[in-house]
N, C-alpha and C positions, 0 to 999 in steps of 0.2 A: 520302278527299279528303271532307271538308265544308263547307257552304253558312255563310262567314263574314257576311253581309249585303252591302252595298250599299259597296265600299271607293272610294277616289279613284280617278277615270279617268286623272288627270295624269299625266307622265312621272315617272320614278324619281328623276331628278334635283331637280323641283320637289319632290316628297314627302321627298325626303331632306334638302331645303332647308327643310320646312316653310312652304313657300308654296304660293297658290294658283295653278295651271297654267293658261295660258288655252286650253291642248289644240289651239293652231295646228299646221294640218297642213303639210307633211312635219315640223317641228320647232317647239317653242314659243317664243315670240317673248323669254320669259324668260332663255331658256338662250342665245338670241342675242343679246340685248342684253349679258350678263354674260359670255361667251368661253365658254361650254360646250357641249361636243356633245350635241346632243339625243337621248336614244335611242329617241325615237318610244312606242307607247302599245301596252299590253295586249291582246289580244283580248279579246272581249265575255265569253269563256267562260273565259279566264283572271283575269280580273276577279271574276265569281261565285264561281268555287271555285280555293281556293289549297291547295298541299301543307302540311297540318299535321302531319305526322309530327314534324318537329325540336320543335315546341310540345309535342305530347304527350308525347314523351320527356323534354323537359327537366320538364313537372309530375309525369311519375311517380318521377323522382328525386330530388323535393323531398322532406325529412323530412314526414311526415303528422303533424297533432295528434294527441294522446292520443285514441282513442275513447272515449265514454261506455259504451260496452257492455262493455271488456274491461280499460280502463284504462291500455293500453299501447299502444305504437307498433308498428304494421306493421312487418315484417323489410323493410331494402332492400333492392333490385336488387341481384344478384349484382356484384362488382367486376370478374367477368369478361366483362363484356358485350362484343360486337363492337367493334371501335376506331371504327368509322361512327355508333355510338352512343352513345358517352362523352360528356359533356358539359365542355366547354372553354371556359375564362374569355377573354373578349371584352378586350383593351387598348385604351384610347381609340388613335385614330390622333393620329399627329404632330402634325397640324393642329391636333385638339381641344386636345392636349396645349399644345401654343406658343398656342393663344387665353387657355385659361385660366392659363397663366402672365403674360401680359399685362394679363389684366381684374384679374389677384388683385396684381401687384407695381407697375401703372402707374396703373390705376383705383379713385379714392378711392370708398368705398363704406359712405357714414355715412348720419348721418338723411338725408331729403328735404329739409330746411330747410338743410341743412348744405353749405358749397360747398369744392370741393378743385381736384383734378386729374383733366381726361377723365372725369368724372361722368356727362356725356350719354354715353357711350358703348354701355353696354348696352344700352339703350333702342332706340339707332340701329341696332345690331348685330342686335337683333332683328327688325327689321322689313326687313332683307335682309341677313343672313348670308353668303351665298353672293355677293354683290357684289364692287366694289371695296375696300369699307372691308373686308369678311372678311378678304377677302385681304391687306391690308396688315397688319392686327392679327395674323391668324396668320405673316406672316414677320417683324414688330417682335418676337414673341412668340418667334421660332424663334429669332430672331438672339441675343437675349437668353439664351435655354437655352444656347447654341453659346458664348456667351462664359461663362458663369456654370460650365458643366461642361468647358469648352476640348474642344467636339466640332466636329470638323473637317467632319465628313459633315453634319452639321445648317446650319452656317454655308453650306454648299454649297447646301442644301436653300431656306435663307432667301433669298438672291440669287436662285433661280428664283423663287421666289412673289413676290419683290417685282418680279421682270421681268412676271410674270403680272399684277400689280398695275396697273403701268404702260399694259400693252396695255388692259385693263379701262378703265382711266381715259380713255384716249383715245376709246374708245368712247362712255364717260360725256359726255365735253365735247362732243361729237360731236351729243349729243342734246340738245335745247332744252329738254324737262324734268329730264333727270339732272343737265344743268349745272347747274341752278337747287337742285339736293336736299341735304338736311342733309346725308346721307350722301358727298355726293363732297366737300363742303368740307372735313369731319372727314379723308376719306381723303388729301386733298392736306395738310395739317396734319400727318397720321401718317406720312408720307413723310419728311418732314424729322426726325421721331423716330426711324424707321429708321436716317438716317443717321450720327445719335450713338450708338444703340446698336450698329450695326455695326461704324462706324470710326471712328475719332478722326484722322486726317490732315488735310492742307488741302484738300484736295478733297474732304473730306466735308461739311465746314464750309462751302466756297461752295457744295456742292448743297444745304445745310441751308438758306442764304441766299436760293437760287432757290426752293426751294419755298415758303418765306414770301411772297416775292415774287408767287409763281404763286397761293396763297391770296386773296394782299391783290385781285389780279385777278377772282380769282371773287367775292370778296364786292363787287366794284364792279357787277360783271355783273348779280350777282342782285338788286340793287336795295332801295328804301327798304322794300319789302313782304316783306324775307326775315324780319326780326325778328317772326316771328308765332307762336313759343312761348320758352320759357324757355332750351331746347338750344340755339336759336340765338345768343339772347345768350350764353350762356356759352361757345359756338366763338369769340363776337366776341373776348369780354373776353382768352382765352387770345390768339388771333392777335394782338388789340393789344399785349400785354406782349410777345411775341415781333418785332413790328415794331419797336416801341420798341428794345426789345434791341440787334436787329441793324443798326440803322442808327447807334445810340450806339456800337456797335462799330467802324464805319465812319466816324465822324464825319461823314457826312451830314446834311443836311436829312430830315426823317421827309417822308413826302409828305402834303401840305396834306389831301388826301380824307380822309384819318384824321378828322380832326375831322368833316367832312360824316358820316361813317359812326357816329359817337360819337352825335351828333344823332338819325339814324334809331333805335338802339338805346334811346336814352336814356328814351321812355316807358312802355316795358317792365321796364326795369330797376327791382330793389328800391330801395327809399329810402337805404338804406345803403350804396348803391355809386356812387353821384352823385359823392362825393369822389375816387371812380378817374377821371372823365372829366373833372374839375379839374386831377388830377396829369397825366394825359395831354397837356392844352392846356399845362401847364409844361414837360413833355418837348418838346413841340414848340419851343419857343420854345430851350431848352437847346441842343436839338439844332442850331439855327440859328446859334445864338452860337459853339458848337463849329467848327462848319462855316468861319463865318467868318474865326475863330482860324486853322484850318489852311488856308483858299484865299488868307489875305491874308496869311499866312506872318507872323502877331503872335507877337512871341517878348519882348517886354519884361513883366517879369513882375509892374511894377504894372499894367500896361495888361491883363494876361489876368487877373489877379486881380481888376480890377475889374469886367469883364466878367461873370464866373462868379460872384463875390460877389453880386451883383446878386440874379441867379439864384436863388443859397442864400438869400438871405434872403426869398423869395418862398416856396422849399419850406419854410421855417420857418413863415412864416403861415399856410403852406397844413396843416401839421403842426397847430398851435395849433387849428385849425378843425374838428380831426374827431369825428364823433359817438361816444357812449359804447360803443356795440357795434364799435369800433373797439381798443379798450383792451385790454390783456393784461395778466396778474397775474405780477409778478416772484417767482418761490419759490426759495429758498436749502435745500442740503441741509446737514443735520449727520452725517452719514456719511462717517466720517474716510477711508474706502476709496474714495469719491467721485472720480474725478477732476476735478481743478484747475477744468479750462474745464467741466466741469458741475455744478459745485457753486452754481452761478447759473444759473438758468434759467428763460425764458418761456414761459407757456400763452397761446393764442390763442381766441378763438371758433372758427374755423375755420382750415382752410388757406387758404383764398382771401385771408382776413384776414392771417394769418402773412405770405404770398408778397407781399403789397402793402408791408407794412412793410420786407420787405428789398426789392424794389425803389425803395423812397426810401431805404434806405440806400446798395444800391448806386449809385443818381444822386448822392449826395453822396460816395461814395468816388470818383467819377470826377471831380469836380470840383475836390477836394482833392488827386487824385493829380496833375491837370492841373498844378494851382499850383505843385505841388512840384517836380515832374520840371521844368518851365520855369525855375523859382527855380534848382534845384542847376546846370541847363546854362548860364543866362546872367542868372542874379544878381549883384548887387553886393552890398558889405556893408549897406545899408540895407535890402535885402531881407531880411535875413535874422530880423525878426520871422513874415513870411510862411511859413516852416519850421516855427516853434514853434506857429503854428495851425493848420496843415495837421495837422502830426502828432497834436495832441491830436483833431481832428476824427475822421481817419483811423483811430487808435486804438480810439476809442468805438464808431464804426461796425462797426469789425470783430469787438470786444465783441461788440457785440449781435447780429448775425449769427448767431456761434457759440453766443451763448446762445437762439436759435431751432432749433439744430439738432435738443435732444431732442424738440422738438414735431413736429417736422415725420419726424423719425425712428420717430414711435408713440408717443410719450410722451406722454399724455394728462392725466395726473394732475396736480392741484393742491395735493397734498401734499407737505409737506417731507422728503421721502424720497431718498434715492440712488438714482441713475440707472445701470442696468449697464451695463458698456461695450459686452458684446455683445447686439446684437439677437435675441430668439428667432426660431427659425424659423419660425412659424408668424405672426409678425407680419409684413403687408404693409408697405412703406414706399412710397407713391407719394407722399409730400412729397418723397422725394431726390431726385427730378427738379425739382422746386422749387427747392429748395435749394442745387445742385449749383454753379449760376454766382456766386450770392450767395457760395457760401464759399469759391470758386476767387478770386474777387475779392479777398477779405480775406486770402488767404495769398501773394498775388502781390505785396502790398505792401513796400517796402524797411523801413516802421514796425513790421511784424508780428513782433514777437521769435521765436527760430527753434523754439523749443519750441511755441508756439503755431501756428507754419508745419505740424510734424509732425504736432500731434494734427488740423489741418482736413486733412491728407493722408491718415491713419490714417480719418476718415469719408468722404470722397471714394470710399475705396479699399473700405470698408463698403457704400457706396453700389454699387459699380462690382459687388462679389461679389454681392449680395443680389440688385438687381435685373439683371445682367448687361449693366451699361451701360458699354462701352468707352469710350467718353469721360471717364467717370468716373475709370476708371483710369488715363488718360492724365494728366489733371489732376494726379493723386495723383504720378506720376513726376514733373512737370514740378515740383511743389513741394518733393519731397526731395531735388531736383535742385539747388534754388538755396536750400535751407534754412539756409546761411550768410550768403546774401546779406541782410542785416538791421544796420540801424544803432538798431534801438529801444532797444536797451538801455542804450546810452548815449550821451546827449544831447550831451553835450561830445565824444564821440569823433566821431557822424556829422557836425558842424559844421567839428569840425576837419579830418577826411580828405574828407569827400564834398563838404563846402560850398565853392564856388571863390571862392578870395580872390583 
């Protein structure tokens, strides 16, 4: 037994989480708030004197440096040491492995000035690793590991962690301080991410939407003073994208409060992010137009086209005024072995800009797909021109989404070289989560050629395998089931067989 100085008096749980313990008796408030069982505190004697036997043995078993006096290493202890004194390697816990997997695959870790996906999480997690945020990150990471390795046991453990995160979240939402914390909002958003990782059925997508609505309510509750740091703004921008996507899918009005929240965040945003606010306003109006078409049962192709094309004109006007920082470089590969859909690819300034361009393309895909579907179902001979216009735009936007795939999946080079079909194992692809929906929308179009559908399906499967993302697997399988449902190879054929005479 040796004196080792003055160690922390806190409970072992707080010390393990590397946070300050308030030492409240009989149980510290940190444990109570996080749903942990507080083990209590050691006696004064235990704090001052600790058993150093294991530490001494480890030091004795480490190879010593060459001594100056004899120029050789001392002999190592005999390998026939008693079992209780042998050194054993300690493997990281399942939770630590799951957390590392999620951070590696889902969090963009570029330079501080670059934006990507979930880049604010490491800092938030460091402040409170054992709270709700740490639990849901571990749950999502474990679900990803389970899917990547098809491990049923891990999948069960992931849902167990998810249940614990929900219980912790309920406690946080009842606390007037925690309910407004960045960690709480991030945890709610990640619960939606967990649903897309762990499952891919209709119920999971419904749960995803519910989590997005809950996060939106949390934004309202936090008020205008929530945007006190860059992490808060980044979370809001990510949430806004998810809200817009969710309401577009349901063809419903986007909540008006989203515009008010954007005005709260705008003062602290970077200057080159202001076009995203204008884009959000355009999405508000587009969602209102599509909701009107739905609720008023408007089915005349010329009327539908008139309403939607006016919004598309505004989108094109918005695109023409984008700042230079939004520009991207188009590259062509001269490698004959490069895949057809990767011979032309685009490189962007960062993942955030790349995802904003794909958001713009996705909105145009929805506009022209709506026009095409209405014309195919209700159109007359004089509406035939609408099909040709829609086909041209749909093909162009789908091609642009495909050209963004290499950048999202880790290819950052601006040189005209070939891109390997397989992503190296040591390369993380956090951009895959941002690419998934635009890529799927492009593959689902009737105007997308069969070969391109299959290529998109292969990319979605790569995302699913690498990130353990079950929704990406499901998307890939859906595209392969419908890969013959395309009339884009022969316009004469599709007008003759698909167009109602």
